[in-house]
N, C-alpha and C positions, 0 to 999 in steps of 0.2 A: 800355289801353282808351281809346277816344275820349272827350273831355271831355263832349260832348253826351250820349252814352250813359250816362256816369256820373251826370250830372244827371237824366236821365230815370229811371234806376233808383232814385236817391235820392228823386225826386219821388213814385214809387209808394209808398215807405215813408212819406213825409210825408202822402200822401193817406190811407193807412190810419190814421195818427194823427188825421186830421181827422174820421173817422167813428167811431173807437173812443171809447167814453165815458171821460172823464177824461184821455185822452191828447191832448196838443196838438200839432198839426202844426208850429207855430212852435218848440216845444221841440225837435222832431226836426231842424228847420233849424239850430238852435243846435248840436246834437250833431254835425251834419255840417259845421259851419263855414260855412254858407251864409246864415245869418240876416241879418247886416249887409249882405252883398252883395245879398240880395233886397230889403232895405229901400231901399238906395241906388238899385237899378235901378228900383224902382217909384216912388220919390220923385223921381227925375230922368228919368222915362220919356221925356219929349219933348225933353230936352236933348241926348241922344245915343241916339235911338230904335233905330238899327241895332245898336249894341253891346248895349243893354239887352235888346232882343228876342232877340238871339242867346243871351243868358244865360237869359232867362226862359222862352222857349217850350218847350225840352226839360223844364225843371223843372215847369212848369204842366201840360204834356201828361202827364207821369208822375203828377202829383197827381190829374189827372182820371181816369186809368186806375186808380189805386189806389182812388179813391172808388167807381168803377163796379164793379170786380171784387170788392171786399171788403165793401161795405156790406151786401149780402145775406148773405154768409157770417157776418159779425159779428152781424147781426140774427138769423140762425138759431141761433147759439150762445147769444145772450142769451135767446132765447125757450125754448130747450130745455135749456140747461145754464147758467142765469144765475149761480148762486153761484160755480162754478169760473172762469167767464169774467170776472166782476167782480174776483175775487181776482187773476187773472192780470194784468188791467189795473192793479190797485192796485200790484202788484209792479213793473210797467213805470214807473209814476209815481214810486214811491219810489226806484227806481234812477237816476232823473234828478236827484235832489236834490243829490248831491255835485258833479255837473258844473255845475248851476245856481249853487251856492254859490261854486265857483271862478270862474265867469263874473262873478258879482256883485262879487268882490273884485279883479278883474284890473286895475282902474285906481285902486286905493287904497280903503281902507275904514277907518272910524273908529267909535267907540262910538255916535256920534249916529245912525248909520244903523240901529242896532238898534231905536231908538225909532220910526223911520220904518217899519220892517218891522212892528213891533207895531201901530202905528196902522192900517196898510194891512190887516193880518190882521184887526183888530177890525172895520174897515169891511166887509171881504169876508165875514166871518162873519155880521154883521148883515144885509147885503144879500142874500147867496146862500143862507144856511142858515136864519136866523131869519125871513126874509121871502121865501120862494121864489116867491111869487105876488104880487109888488108890483103888477103890471099884469094885468088879466084876459086870458085866452087869446083870440086873434083867430081867428075861424073863417071870416069872410067879408071878406077884406081889400080895401081900396081900392087904387088905383094907388099913392098915396103910401106906404101901409103896406107894399106889396110892395117898393118901392124901399128903404124903411127896413130891411126884412128883409135885403136884400142888403148894406147898409152894416153891419148887425149881424153878419152872417156873415163879412164881411171883417175886422171887429174881432177875432172869435174866431180867425181864421186868422193874424193878424199879431201880436197881443199874446200873448206867451208864457204858457202855463199856464192860459189861460182855457178852461174846458170848454164847448164849444158847446151841449151839451144843457142845462146849468145856466144859462148866460148867456141863451140864447134863451127858456127857460122863464120866467125871472125877468121878461123884457121882454114876455112874452105872445106870442112868435113861434113857439114850438117846435111846437105842434100844426099850425099853418098850414104850417110848413116841411116837416115830415114828410109831411103830406097832399099837398102840392104835388109833392114828389119821388116819392112812391108812385104817385100818379095822373097824373103828368106834366101838371100843370095849367099850360099855357103862359101863361094870363092872369096867373098869379102868377110863374112862372119867368122870363119875359122881362123884366119890370120889375126882378125881383130881380137878374138878371145886370147890368143897368144900374147898380143900386145897388152891386153887388159891385165893379164896375170903378171907380166913383167913390170908394167907400169905401177900396178898396185903395190908390189913388193918394194920397188925402187923409190917411188914417191912417198910411201908410208915411212920408209927408213929415213928419207931426207927430212920430211916434215917432223917426224918424231925427234930427230937429232936437233933440229932448230928449236922445237918447243922446249927441250930439256935445257938448252944453253941460252936461248934468247926468247923466252916465252912471250913476254909482253911486246917486244919489238915485232916478232913474227905475227902475233895475233893482231897487232895494230895495222900491219900491211894488209892482212886478210880482211879486217873490218873495213878499211878504207876502200878496198876493191868491192867488197860486198855492197857498200852504199851506192856505188855507181851502177850496180845491177838493177836497183829498184826502179828507176825511170823506164827501163826497157820492158817492164812488165806490161805497160799500157801502150797501145798503138793508136793509129788514126781512127780505128773503129770503136774507140772507147771514149768518145767525146760526150760529156754530160749535157743533157737537155731537159726541159720541163716535160718529162713523160714518165710512164710507169717503168720502163726499162732502166732508166737512171735511178729511180727510187729503189728498185730491186737490187741493182748493182751496188748502191751505197749500203743497203741493208746487208748484203752478202760480204761487203768489205768489213763491216763491223763484226759479223759472225766469224769470218776468217781470223780477224785480229784476236777476238776473244778465245777462240780455240787454240791458236798457237801460243798466246800469252798464258793460258791455263797449262798447257803442256810444258811451257818454259819454267813453271814453278812446281813441276811434278816432284822433283827430288826434295824440295823444301817441305812440301806437304807430307811426304813419306817420312821424313826425319821427325816431324812433329808427332 
């Protein structure tokens, strides 16, 4: 299969991860072995534009298709079958943990990094769980706020494990983001696209720089924050009870875990 077609199809799956609650598109990029390449391509976009665009365009096009095709489908299932849908996504998240742990340790790991993971998890729990509304939700955004929304969306796409819904809600951007997409509000979306482009290049450059110099420390911080996102996947509508809905939800949790665990070992099977 042509390399561009492969990247396009993988991009569709990454796009689904970008709209599915709790599931991060950047984690899926790691699973597919494309995360570091994407960071480098974005961070050095203008250094070798032809080569970088040849890699990025099929991937980004696939992500765009994935978001467009599946956002309404996921929204339908969340509105009509919230509990089994959330348990399925929880399984998908849990199934990525072994792969992320291996990724964390691939350039050396010592006991001091456990402390860094703990501190990051503590901060993530305080910021995202204990204070979910640090900033008030923005409903009538200015031009600058629309651009900042784009930068925030770029951060959720690039930093592994950051749930867009939780992150944007905490910063006060979520309601504005959902409304702009649902109503196709160009006065918000166009500046957001500018912020998205700026954020993608700047954040990719920064994360790439950190990974090259402090790989294990950087990934430890990301892993700790990722752990704190997991409890946010379930809400008060997801309480288990002795009924068929709970049985189906637990079954889908197992299916979700198996799918993401299988994808996490994709590269190992290809090498064999």
